[in-house]
Every structure is written in structure tokens, then in C-alpha cells.
N, CA, C and O atoms as a Maestro MAE file, in Angstrom:
{
 s_m_m2io_version
 :::
 2.0.0
}

f_m_ct {
 s_m_title
 :::
 protein
 m_atom[256] {
  # First column is atom index #
  i_m_mmod_type
  r_m_x_coord
  r_m_y_coord
  r_m_z_coord
  i_m_residue_number
  s_m_chain_name
  s_m_pdb_residue_name
  s_m_pdb_atom_name
  i_m_atomic_number
  :::
  1 25 11.753 30.270 10.567 1 A "MET " " N  " 7
  2 3 10.395 30.587 9.170 1 A "MET " " CA " 6
  3 2 9.942 27.996 8.934 1 A "MET " " C  " 6
  4 15 10.768 27.092 8.804 1 A "MET " " O  " 8
  5 25 7.822 27.892 9.027 2 A "GLY " " N  " 7
  6 3 7.819 26.757 9.521 2 A "GLY " " CA " 6
  7 2 7.284 26.255 7.782 2 A "GLY " " C  " 6
  8 15 7.173 26.893 6.735 2 A "GLY " " O  " 8
  9 25 7.138 25.350 8.014 3 A "VAL " " N  " 7
  10 3 6.506 24.096 6.647 3 A "VAL " " CA " 6
  11 2 5.679 24.154 6.812 3 A "VAL " " C  " 6
  12 15 4.883 23.779 7.673 3 A "VAL " " O  " 8
  13 25 5.694 25.052 5.339 4 A "CYS " " N  " 7
  14 3 3.895 25.009 4.589 4 A "CYS " " CA " 6
  15 2 3.596 23.667 4.035 4 A "CYS " " C  " 6
  16 15 4.094 23.152 3.034 4 A "CYS " " O  " 8
  17 25 2.297 22.958 5.211 5 A "SER " " N  " 7
  18 3 1.651 21.492 4.002 5 A "SER " " CA " 6
  19 2 0.729 21.528 2.286 5 A "SER " " C  " 6
  20 15 -0.045 20.807 1.657 5 A "SER " " O  " 8
  21 25 1.355 22.716 2.141 6 A "TYR " " N  " 7
  22 3 0.545 22.318 0.753 6 A "TYR " " CA " 6
  23 2 1.482 22.674 -0.325 6 A "TYR " " C  " 6
  24 15 1.242 23.236 -1.393 6 A "TYR " " O  " 8
  25 25 2.868 22.136 0.273 7 A "GLN " " N  " 7
  26 3 4.423 22.525 -0.522 7 A "GLN " " CA " 6
  27 2 4.036 21.309 -1.504 7 A "GLN " " C  " 6
  28 15 3.806 20.181 -1.068 7 A "GLN " " O  " 8
  29 25 3.981 21.678 -3.012 8 A "THR " " N  " 7
  30 3 4.022 21.070 -3.897 8 A "THR " " CA " 6
  31 2 5.440 20.013 -4.456 8 A "THR " " C  " 6
  32 15 5.356 18.844 -4.834 8 A "THR " " O  " 8
  33 25 6.390 20.656 -4.378 9 A "VAL " " N  " 7
  34 3 8.272 20.399 -4.590 9 A "VAL " " CA " 6
  35 2 7.761 18.548 -3.216 9 A "VAL " " C  " 6
  36 15 7.010 18.108 -2.345 9 A "VAL " " O  " 8
  37 25 9.127 18.237 -4.241 10 A "ASP " " N  " 7
  38 3 8.958 16.706 -3.908 10 A "ASP " " CA " 6
  39 2 7.773 16.106 -3.246 10 A "ASP " " C  " 6
  40 15 8.006 15.212 -2.433 10 A "ASP " " O  " 8
  41 25 6.901 16.348 -3.396 11 A "LEU " " N  " 7
  42 3 5.430 15.431 -3.410 11 A "LEU " " CA " 6
  43 2 5.455 13.802 -4.395 11 A "LEU " " C  " 6
  44 15 4.933 12.720 -4.127 11 A "LEU " " O  " 8
  45 25 6.165 14.169 -5.396 12 A "GLY " " N  " 7
  46 3 5.887 13.056 -6.173 12 A "GLY " " CA " 6
  47 2 4.467 13.172 -7.487 12 A "GLY " " C  " 6
  48 15 3.804 14.088 -7.972 12 A "GLY " " O  " 8
  49 25 4.557 11.291 -7.686 13 A "THR " " N  " 7
  50 3 3.144 11.538 -8.493 13 A "THR " " CA " 6
  51 2 2.590 10.826 -8.039 13 A "THR " " C  " 6
  52 15 3.025 10.182 -7.084 13 A "THR " " O  " 8
  53 25 1.360 10.651 -8.564 14 A "ALA " " N  " 7
  54 3 -0.026 10.145 -7.956 14 A "ALA " " CA " 6
  55 2 0.427 8.433 -7.617 14 A "ALA " " C  " 6
  56 15 0.144 8.076 -6.473 14 A "ALA " " O  " 8
  57 25 1.009 7.515 -8.398 15 A "GLU " " N  " 7
  58 3 1.397 6.391 -8.994 15 A "GLU " " CA " 6
  59 2 1.656 6.386 -7.982 15 A "GLU " " C  " 6
  60 15 1.078 5.574 -7.261 15 A "GLU " " O  " 8
  61 25 3.016 7.610 -7.198 16 A "LEU " " N  " 7
  62 3 3.969 7.009 -6.180 16 A "LEU " " CA " 6
  63 2 3.471 7.426 -4.773 16 A "LEU " " C  " 6
  64 15 4.292 7.364 -3.857 16 A "LEU " " O  " 8
  65 25 1.685 8.020 -4.397 17 A "MET " " N  " 7
  66 3 1.060 8.118 -3.421 17 A "MET " " CA " 6
  67 2 0.295 6.985 -3.249 17 A "MET " " C  " 6
  68 15 0.111 6.718 -2.061 17 A "MET " " O  " 8
  69 25 -0.280 6.132 -4.140 18 A "GLN " " N  " 7
  70 3 -1.631 5.593 -4.648 18 A "GLN " " CA " 6
  71 2 -1.481 4.110 -3.161 18 A "GLN " " C  " 6
  72 15 -2.213 4.014 -2.175 18 A "GLN " " O  " 8
  73 25 -0.456 3.311 -3.492 19 A "PRO " " N  " 7
  74 3 -0.436 3.037 -1.969 19 A "PRO " " CA " 6
  75 2 0.214 3.184 -0.839 19 A "PRO " " C  " 6
  76 15 0.916 2.243 -0.468 19 A "PRO " " O  " 8
  77 25 0.118 4.652 0.146 20 A "THR " " N  " 7
  78 3 -0.039 5.330 0.624 20 A "THR " " CA " 6
  79 2 -1.589 4.952 1.052 20 A "THR " " C  " 6
  80 15 -2.134 4.143 1.804 20 A "THR " " O  " 8
  81 25 -1.962 5.939 0.196 21 A "TYR " " N  " 7
  82 3 -3.992 6.353 -0.179 21 A "TYR " " CA " 6
  83 2 -4.458 4.828 0.514 21 A "TYR " " C  " 6
  84 15 -5.348 4.745 1.360 21 A "TYR " " O  " 8
  85 25 -3.750 3.750 0.033 22 A "MET " " N  " 7
  86 3 -4.425 2.601 -1.022 22 A "MET " " CA " 6
  87 2 -4.608 2.008 0.765 22 A "MET " " C  " 6
  88 15 -5.625 1.501 1.238 22 A "MET " " O  " 8
  89 25 -3.372 2.254 1.449 23 A "GLN " " N  " 7
  90 3 -3.561 1.766 2.754 23 A "GLN " " CA " 6
  91 2 -4.590 2.472 3.990 23 A "GLN " " C  " 6
  92 15 -5.108 2.020 5.011 23 A "GLN " " O  " 8
  93 25 -4.584 4.083 3.185 24 A "MET " " N  " 7
  94 3 -5.283 4.187 4.804 24 A "MET " " CA " 6
  95 2 -6.741 3.511 3.869 24 A "MET " " C  " 6
  96 15 -7.381 2.792 4.636 24 A "MET " " O  " 8
  97 25 -7.209 3.554 2.844 25 A "ALA " " N  " 7
  98 3 -8.099 3.816 3.180 25 A "ALA " " CA " 6
  99 2 -8.639 2.593 3.758 25 A "ALA " " C  " 6
  100 15 -9.668 2.641 4.430 25 A "ALA " " O  " 8
  101 25 -7.488 0.557 3.363 26 A "ALA " " N  " 7
  102 3 -8.894 0.058 3.436 26 A "ALA " " CA " 6
  103 2 -8.445 0.318 5.416 26 A "ALA " " C  " 6
  104 15 -9.089 -0.515 6.053 26 A "ALA " " O  " 8
  105 25 -7.505 1.277 6.427 27 A "ILE " " N  " 7
  106 3 -7.645 0.833 7.407 27 A "ILE " " CA " 6
  107 2 -9.296 1.584 7.957 27 A "ILE " " C  " 6
  108 15 -9.905 1.286 8.984 27 A "ILE " " O  " 8
  109 25 -9.654 2.467 7.044 28 A "LEU " " N  " 7
  110 3 -10.194 3.430 7.456 28 A "LEU " " CA " 6
  111 2 -12.107 2.287 6.864 28 A "LEU " " C  " 6
  112 15 -13.012 1.895 7.600 28 A "LEU " " O  " 8
  113 25 -11.997 2.192 5.792 29 A "GLU " " N  " 7
  114 3 -12.689 1.318 5.328 29 A "GLU " " CA " 6
  115 2 -14.498 0.546 6.184 29 A "GLU " " C  " 6
  116 15 -15.719 0.634 6.062 29 A "GLU " " O  " 8
  117 25 -13.032 -0.415 7.314 30 A "PRO " " N  " 7
  118 3 -14.529 -0.995 7.640 30 A "PRO " " CA " 6
  119 2 -15.727 0.201 8.540 30 A "PRO " " C  " 6
  120 15 -16.715 -0.359 9.015 30 A "PRO " " O  " 8
  121 25 -15.662 1.249 8.683 31 A "TYR " " N  " 7
  122 3 -14.977 1.987 10.237 31 A "TYR " " CA " 6
  123 2 -16.453 3.212 9.725 31 A "TYR " " C  " 6
  124 15 -17.240 3.608 10.585 31 A "TYR " " O  " 8
  125 25 -16.570 3.624 8.291 32 A "VAL " " N  " 7
  126 3 -16.907 4.514 7.605 32 A "VAL " " CA " 6
  127 2 -17.657 4.373 6.577 32 A "VAL " " C  " 6
  128 15 -17.780 3.433 5.792 32 A "VAL " " O  " 8
  129 25 -18.618 6.325 6.697 33 A "ASP " " N  " 7
  130 3 -20.100 5.614 4.913 33 A "ASP " " CA " 6
  131 2 -19.744 6.248 4.304 33 A "ASP " " C  " 6
  132 15 -20.498 6.402 3.343 33 A "ASP " " O  " 8
  133 25 -18.245 7.257 4.239 34 A "LEU " " N  " 7
  134 3 -17.560 7.587 3.359 34 A "LEU " " CA " 6
  135 2 -16.479 8.067 3.266 34 A "LEU " " C  " 6
  136 15 -15.772 8.158 4.270 34 A "LEU " " O  " 8
  137 25 -16.052 8.504 2.046 35 A "PHE " " N  " 7
  138 3 -14.436 9.553 1.802 35 A "PHE " " CA " 6
  139 2 -14.811 10.903 1.198 35 A "PHE " " C  " 6
  140 15 -15.079 11.241 0.045 35 A "PHE " " O  " 8
  141 25 -14.746 11.530 2.298 36 A "LEU " " N  " 7
  142 3 -13.864 13.150 2.233 36 A "LEU " " CA " 6
  143 2 -13.061 12.537 1.467 36 A "LEU " " C  " 6
  144 15 -12.835 11.327 1.461 36 A "LEU " " O  " 8
  145 25 -12.220 14.041 0.230 37 A "CYS " " N  " 7
  146 3 -10.825 13.927 0.184 37 A "CYS " " CA " 6
  147 2 -10.666 15.544 0.423 37 A "CYS " " C  " 6
  148 15 -11.425 16.030 -0.415 37 A "CYS " " O  " 8
  149 25 -10.121 16.497 1.073 38 A "GLU " " N  " 7
  150 3 -10.334 17.309 0.724 38 A "GLU " " CA " 6
  151 2 -8.822 18.060 1.359 38 A "GLU " " C  " 6
  152 15 -7.930 17.517 2.011 38 A "GLU " " O  " 8
  153 25 -8.943 19.591 0.863 39 A "THR " " N  " 7
  154 3 -7.441 20.837 1.608 39 A "THR " " CA " 6
  155 2 -6.028 18.866 1.449 39 A "THR " " C  " 6
  156 15 -5.536 18.271 2.408 39 A "THR " " O  " 8
  157 25 -5.862 18.499 -0.109 40 A "LEU " " N  " 7
  158 3 -4.918 18.323 -0.491 40 A "LEU " " CA " 6
  159 2 -3.587 19.873 -1.389 40 A "LEU " " C  " 6
  160 15 -3.701 21.092 -1.259 40 A "LEU " " O  " 8
  161 25 -2.836 19.326 -1.953 41 A "ALA " " N  " 7
  162 3 -2.543 19.833 -2.057 41 A "ALA " " CA " 6
  163 2 -1.731 19.658 -3.537 41 A "ALA " " C  " 6
  164 15 -0.517 19.862 -3.555 41 A "ALA " " O  " 8
  165 25 -2.381 19.307 -4.663 42 A "SER " " N  " 7
  166 3 -1.992 18.704 -6.064 42 A "SER " " CA " 6
  167 2 -3.133 17.831 -6.765 42 A "SER " " C  " 6
  168 15 -3.495 16.728 -6.355 42 A "SER " " O  " 8
  169 25 -3.619 18.459 -7.827 43 A "THR " " N  " 7
  170 3 -4.181 17.641 -8.226 43 A "THR " " CA " 6
  171 2 -3.286 15.696 -8.288 43 A "THR " " C  " 6
  172 15 -4.016 14.744 -8.014 43 A "THR " " O  " 8
  173 25 -1.747 15.425 -8.663 44 A "ALA " " N  " 7
  174 3 -1.272 14.516 -8.787 44 A "ALA " " CA " 6
  175 2 -1.740 13.901 -7.457 44 A "ALA " " C  " 6
  176 15 -2.387 12.864 -7.604 44 A "ALA " " O  " 8
  177 25 -1.496 14.446 -5.785 45 A "GLU " " N  " 7
  178 3 -2.124 13.979 -4.540 45 A "GLU " " CA " 6
  179 2 -3.954 13.252 -4.708 45 A "GLU " " C  " 6
  180 15 -4.235 12.055 -4.778 45 A "GLU " " O  " 8
  181 25 -4.994 14.511 -4.737 46 A "THR " " N  " 7
  182 3 -5.978 14.546 -5.605 46 A "THR " " CA " 6
  183 2 -6.407 12.982 -6.050 46 A "THR " " C  " 6
  184 15 -6.832 12.118 -5.284 46 A "THR " " O  " 8
  185 25 -6.197 12.862 -7.395 47 A "MET " " N  " 7
  186 3 -6.030 11.944 -7.556 47 A "MET " " CA " 6
  187 2 -5.835 10.421 -7.338 47 A "MET " " C  " 6
  188 15 -6.344 9.362 -7.704 47 A "MET " " O  " 8
  189 25 -4.545 10.996 -6.326 48 A "ALA " " N  " 7
  190 3 -4.656 9.380 -6.272 48 A "ALA " " CA " 6
  191 2 -4.745 9.213 -4.793 48 A "ALA " " C  " 6
  192 15 -4.420 8.066 -4.487 48 A "ALA " " O  " 8
  193 25 -5.121 10.064 -3.602 49 A "ALA " " N  " 7
  194 3 -6.834 10.229 -2.622 49 A "ALA " " CA " 6
  195 2 -8.030 9.711 -3.822 49 A "ALA " " C  " 6
  196 15 -8.644 8.863 -3.174 49 A "ALA " " O  " 8
  197 25 -8.470 9.745 -4.749 50 A "ALA " " N  " 7
  198 3 -9.369 9.887 -4.930 50 A "ALA " " CA " 6
  199 2 -9.892 8.313 -5.317 50 A "ALA " " C  " 6
  200 15 -10.921 7.660 -5.148 50 A "ALA " " O  " 8
  201 25 -8.426 8.082 -6.003 51 A "SER " " N  " 7
  202 3 -9.072 5.972 -7.294 51 A "SER " " CA " 6
  203 2 -8.773 5.742 -5.920 51 A "SER " " C  " 6
  204 15 -9.667 4.975 -5.564 51 A "SER " " O  " 8
  205 25 -8.089 5.946 -5.014 52 A "ALA " " N  " 7
  206 3 -7.794 4.985 -4.237 52 A "ALA " " CA " 6
  207 2 -8.975 4.533 -2.320 52 A "ALA " " C  " 6
  208 15 -9.002 3.721 -1.396 52 A "ALA " " O  " 8
  209 25 -9.717 5.830 -2.853 53 A "ALA " " N  " 7
  210 3 -10.987 5.819 -2.015 53 A "ALA " " CA " 6
  211 2 -12.362 5.408 -2.797 53 A "ALA " " C  " 6
  212 15 -13.378 4.924 -2.298 53 A "ALA " " O  " 8
  213 25 -12.117 5.723 -4.106 54 A "CYS " " N  " 7
  214 3 -13.109 4.810 -4.750 54 A "CYS " " CA " 6
  215 2 -13.011 3.338 -5.290 54 A "CYS " " C  " 6
  216 15 -13.912 2.833 -5.961 54 A "CYS " " O  " 8
  217 25 -12.066 2.809 -5.012 55 A "ARG " " N  " 7
  218 3 -11.471 1.317 -4.407 55 A "ARG " " CA " 6
  219 2 -11.810 0.598 -3.786 55 A "ARG " " C  " 6
  220 15 -11.713 -0.614 -3.980 55 A "ARG " " O  " 8
  221 25 -12.434 1.278 -2.617 56 A "SER " " N  " 7
  222 3 -12.417 0.998 -1.831 56 A "SER " " CA " 6
  223 2 -14.519 0.764 -1.281 56 A "SER " " C  " 6
  224 15 -15.411 1.335 -1.908 56 A "SER " " O  " 8
  225 25 -14.706 0.110 -0.419 57 A "GLY " " N  " 7
  226 3 -16.116 0.422 -0.052 57 A "GLY " " CA " 6
  227 2 -16.910 1.360 -0.139 57 A "GLY " " C  " 6
  228 15 -17.297 1.664 -1.267 57 A "GLY " " O  " 8
  229 25 -17.214 1.827 0.586 58 A "PRO " " N  " 7
  230 3 -17.937 3.018 0.716 58 A "PRO " " CA " 6
  231 2 -18.068 3.399 -0.354 58 A "PRO " " C  " 6
  232 15 -17.406 2.995 -1.310 58 A "PRO " " O  " 8
  233 25 -19.021 4.322 -0.402 59 A "SER " " N  " 7
  234 3 -19.480 4.315 -2.390 59 A "SER " " CA " 6
  235 2 -19.411 5.416 -2.771 59 A "SER " " C  " 6
  236 15 -19.442 5.882 -3.910 59 A "SER " " O  " 8
  237 25 -19.281 6.020 -1.474 60 A "THR " " N  " 7
  238 3 -19.743 7.753 -1.605 60 A "THR " " CA " 6
  239 2 -17.986 8.316 -2.075 60 A "THR " " C  " 6
  240 15 -17.264 7.391 -1.702 60 A "THR " " O  " 8
  241 25 -17.481 8.946 -2.439 61 A "VAL " " N  " 7
  242 3 -16.213 10.447 -2.460 61 A "VAL " " CA " 6
  243 2 -16.887 10.982 -2.563 61 A "VAL " " C  " 6
  244 15 -17.944 10.934 -3.193 61 A "VAL " " O  " 8
  245 25 -16.363 11.743 -1.863 62 A "LEU " " N  " 7
  246 3 -16.220 13.632 -1.852 62 A "LEU " " CA " 6
  247 2 -15.354 13.825 -2.172 62 A "LEU " " C  " 6
  248 15 -14.684 12.870 -1.778 62 A "LEU " " O  " 8
  249 25 -14.261 14.959 -3.093 63 A "CYS " " N  " 7
  250 3 -13.449 15.630 -3.620 63 A "CYS " " CA " 6
  251 2 -13.435 17.132 -3.526 63 A "CYS " " C  " 6
  252 15 -13.957 17.586 -4.544 63 A "CYS " " O  " 8
  253 25 -12.955 18.290 -2.525 64 A "CYS " " N  " 7
  254 3 -13.029 19.258 -2.591 64 A "CYS " " CA " 6
  255 2 -12.199 20.200 -3.074 64 A "CYS " " C  " 6
  256 15 -12.528 21.386 -3.044 64 A "CYS " " O  " 8
  :::
 }
 m_bond[255] {
  # First column is bond index #
  i_m_from
  i_m_to
  i_m_order
  :::
  1 1 2 1
  2 2 3 1
  3 3 4 2
  4 3 5 1
  5 5 6 1
  6 6 7 1
  7 7 8 2
  8 7 9 1
  9 9 10 1
  10 10 11 1
  11 11 12 2
  12 11 13 1
  13 13 14 1
  14 14 15 1
  15 15 16 2
  16 15 17 1
  17 17 18 1
  18 18 19 1
  19 19 20 2
  20 19 21 1
  21 21 22 1
  22 22 23 1
  23 23 24 2
  24 23 25 1
  25 25 26 1
  26 26 27 1
  27 27 28 2
  28 27 29 1
  29 29 30 1
  30 30 31 1
  31 31 32 2
  32 31 33 1
  33 33 34 1
  34 34 35 1
  35 35 36 2
  36 35 37 1
  37 37 38 1
  38 38 39 1
  39 39 40 2
  40 39 41 1
  41 41 42 1
  42 42 43 1
  43 43 44 2
  44 43 45 1
  45 45 46 1
  46 46 47 1
  47 47 48 2
  48 47 49 1
  49 49 50 1
  50 50 51 1
  51 51 52 2
  52 51 53 1
  53 53 54 1
  54 54 55 1
  55 55 56 2
  56 55 57 1
  57 57 58 1
  58 58 59 1
  59 59 60 2
  60 59 61 1
  61 61 62 1
  62 62 63 1
  63 63 64 2
  64 63 65 1
  65 65 66 1
  66 66 67 1
  67 67 68 2
  68 67 69 1
  69 69 70 1
  70 70 71 1
  71 71 72 2
  72 71 73 1
  73 73 74 1
  74 74 75 1
  75 75 76 2
  76 75 77 1
  77 77 78 1
  78 78 79 1
  79 79 80 2
  80 79 81 1
  81 81 82 1
  82 82 83 1
  83 83 84 2
  84 83 85 1
  85 85 86 1
  86 86 87 1
  87 87 88 2
  88 87 89 1
  89 89 90 1
  90 90 91 1
  91 91 92 2
  92 91 93 1
  93 93 94 1
  94 94 95 1
  95 95 96 2
  96 95 97 1
  97 97 98 1
  98 98 99 1
  99 99 100 2
  100 99 101 1
  101 101 102 1
  102 102 103 1
  103 103 104 2
  104 103 105 1
  105 105 106 1
  106 106 107 1
  107 107 108 2
  108 107 109 1
  109 109 110 1
  110 110 111 1
  111 111 112 2
  112 111 113 1
  113 113 114 1
  114 114 115 1
  115 115 116 2
  116 115 117 1
  117 117 118 1
  118 118 119 1
  119 119 120 2
  120 119 121 1
  121 121 122 1
  122 122 123 1
  123 123 124 2
  124 123 125 1
  125 125 126 1
  126 126 127 1
  127 127 128 2
  128 127 129 1
  129 129 130 1
  130 130 131 1
  131 131 132 2
  132 131 133 1
  133 133 134 1
  134 134 135 1
  135 135 136 2
  136 135 137 1
  137 137 138 1
  138 138 139 1
  139 139 140 2
  140 139 141 1
  141 141 142 1
  142 142 143 1
  143 143 144 2
  144 143 145 1
  145 145 146 1
  146 146 147 1
  147 147 148 2
  148 147 149 1
  149 149 150 1
  150 150 151 1
  151 151 152 2
  152 151 153 1
  153 153 154 1
  154 154 155 1
  155 155 156 2
  156 155 157 1
  157 157 158 1
  158 158 159 1
  159 159 160 2
  160 159 161 1
  161 161 162 1
  162 162 163 1
  163 163 164 2
  164 163 165 1
  165 165 166 1
  166 166 167 1
  167 167 168 2
  168 167 169 1
  169 169 170 1
  170 170 171 1
  171 171 172 2
  172 171 173 1
  173 173 174 1
  174 174 175 1
  175 175 176 2
  176 175 177 1
  177 177 178 1
  178 178 179 1
  179 179 180 2
  180 179 181 1
  181 181 182 1
  182 182 183 1
  183 183 184 2
  184 183 185 1
  185 185 186 1
  186 186 187 1
  187 187 188 2
  188 187 189 1
  189 189 190 1
  190 190 191 1
  191 191 192 2
  192 191 193 1
  193 193 194 1
  194 194 195 1
  195 195 196 2
  196 195 197 1
  197 197 198 1
  198 198 199 1
  199 199 200 2
  200 199 201 1
  201 201 202 1
  202 202 203 1
  203 203 204 2
  204 203 205 1
  205 205 206 1
  206 206 207 1
  207 207 208 2
  208 207 209 1
  209 209 210 1
  210 210 211 1
  211 211 212 2
  212 211 213 1
  213 213 214 1
  214 214 215 1
  215 215 216 2
  216 215 217 1
  217 217 218 1
  218 218 219 1
  219 219 220 2
  220 219 221 1
  221 221 222 1
  222 222 223 1
  223 223 224 2
  224 223 225 1
  225 225 226 1
  226 226 227 1
  227 227 228 2
  228 227 229 1
  229 229 230 1
  230 230 231 1
  231 231 232 2
  232 231 233 1
  233 233 234 1
  234 234 235 1
  235 235 236 2
  236 235 237 1
  237 237 238 1
  238 238 239 1
  239 239 240 2
  240 239 241 1
  241 241 242 1
  242 242 243 1
  243 243 244 2
  244 243 245 1
  245 245 246 1
  246 246 247 1
  247 247 248 2
  248 247 249 1
  249 249 250 1
  250 250 251 1
  251 251 252 2
  252 251 253 1
  253 253 254 1
  254 254 255 1
  255 255 256 2
  :::
 }
}
């Protein structure tokens, strides 16, 4: 059986995921007008992604 992409086991806390999302936001920031955070596996992952996006340059962050 394949690995499901939305499993939250061993996903980690928002604090553990934050550096990865901060790195992604920093790389993307010069090239985007907004960040769209969607299809995330947990509330913790959503918080990490949204927090990183809000701390970067684009003034618009959408979480779905």
C-alpha cells in the first residue's frame, strides 16, 4: 500500500516545521505576489505555513 500524503503521524509541531516554511517563503518571496497555503495535513502545518508566509514580503496570504 502506498504512503498517504495527509498522514499526520510524525508530522511534528508547528515550531519544528517553521524553519522549513520560512526557507520556502524566503526563496519564493522575490517571485510571487501572494502565498496560497492549501491542502495541508494538519492545523499545526497550516499554522507553520501561514506564519512563515505572513513574515515574508507579499502582503497577501490565503489559507484554504
